[in-house]
Phi, psi and omega in degrees: 000132182281145176279124183302323184292343181260358179288142175281144175285143178301151178305130177086358181279129183219162172247126185230137178247137179178194183251135175282127181232152178296145179230351179199150182224154174268183183296339179266002179087010177279141179292130180242346180213150180228157175229162178257111175272100190283159179295344178268018178066020175255158178239139182233117174291132183271116183297320179255047189289342183304324182280357181251002183300322180289352181255013180304138181074013176257150175276133177225160168247117186246139176242125181187186181269122180258133176242136177233139175256183185294338181262021178066019173285131184240140172229158176222136173257100187285126179261321178219151177204164172217141178281131181267147176289141177292154180294152179294130183289348181259010178228149175272173180300331182266010173094356180289142176279138175269133181271144176289132180253133179277177181291000000 
């Protein structure tokens, strides 16, 4: 039996964290395609995006097969993902507390 920790990841498999954003709409303005706007400022069109339409504007960590073409166009076929909790609105990125300001 193989040890899972020693298995090689398939070629092109990556874990990417970012926000799901709309990438296509139908004539009625409904979202039909989504992309992952990653924390590294890259965008990945989601190949199996239909199942992620209800998660638009949510932060996720996605694990999947990434494809890149010669013009830096990126797609991802997400195999596993988890929804990330949004950051606390009363703290900054470096952990400082924001004080409530009165009028």
